[in-house]
C-alpha positions in Angstrom: 26.1 51.8 26.1 29.6 53.2 25.6 31.4 52.4 22.3 34.5 50.3 22.6 37.7 51.8 21.6 39.0 50.3 18.4 42.6 49.6 17.6 44.4 50.3 14.3 43.0 47.1 12.8 39.5 47.5 13.9 39.8 45.2 16.9 38.6 46.0 20.3 41.6 47.2 22.5 39.8 45.6 25.5 39.9 42.3 23.7 43.6 42.6 22.9 44.3 43.4 26.6 42.3 40.4 27.7 44.0 38.2 25.2 47.4 39.3 26.4 46.4 38.7 30.0 45.1 35.2 29.2 48.3 34.4 27.2 50.4 35.6 30.1 48.5 33.4 32.5 48.8 30.4 30.2 52.5 31.0 29.8 53.0 31.1 33.6 51.0 28.0 34.0 52.9 26.1 31.3 56.2 27.1 33.0 54.9 25.8 36.3 53.8 22.5 34.7 57.2 22.2 33.0 58.9 22.7 36.3 56.7 20.1 38.0 57.5 17.6 35.2 61.2 18.3 35.6 61.0 17.8 39.4 59.2 14.5 39.0 61.7 13.3 36.4 64.5 14.1 38.9 62.6 12.2 41.6 62.2 9.2 39.3 65.9 9.2 38.5 66.8 9.3 42.2 64.3 6.6 43.0 65.9 4.4 40.4 69.3 5.0 42.0 67.8 4.0 45.4 66.3 0.9 43.9 69.7 -0.3 42.6 71.8 0.5 45.7 70.9 -1.1 49.0 73.6 0.7 50.9 72.3 4.0 49.6 68.8 3.1 50.7 70.1 2.5 54.2 72.0 5.8 54.3 68.8 7.7 53.2 66.8 6.3 56.1 68.5 8.8 58.3 67.9 11.9 56.1 65.5 14.4 57.7 62.9 15.6 55.1 60.2 17.0 57.4 57.8 14.5 55.9 57.8 10.7 55.4 59.9 9.5 52.5 56.9 7.5 51.4 55.0 10.7 50.8 57.9 11.8 48.5 58.0 8.5 46.6 54.2 8.6 46.2 54.3 12.0 44.5 52.4 13.8 47.3 55.2 16.3 47.8 55.6 18.8 45.0 57.1 22.2 44.2 59.8 23.7 46.4 59.5 21.1 49.2 60.2 18.4 46.6 63.3 20.3 45.3 64.6 20.8 48.8 64.0 17.1 49.6 65.9 16.0 46.4 68.8 18.3 47.3 68.9 16.8 50.8 68.8 13.3 49.4 71.5 14.1 46.8 73.8 15.5 49.6 73.2 12.3 51.6 73.9 10.1 48.6 77.1 11.8 47.7 80.2 9.6 48.3 81.8 10.4 51.6 
């Protein structure tokens, strides 16, 4: 069995590389989760606006989202499609 290369503090360099790889993967996953939380918070704020404004609800019935609005409200749409949908809804909700 080949000996593992040791770093300056007696640790395995392979272990350090693996630890950095795992930390990088965890960091990317946490960023993705943070983005998803932010997206869902934006959706919730928008849903509250819709709930309070009947005229806005009517205007939004005509917005083309490429999926049913119910899917959006139910949280089945996430990521980039959710962000595009929120942008489209915000444009439609803007005062004319």
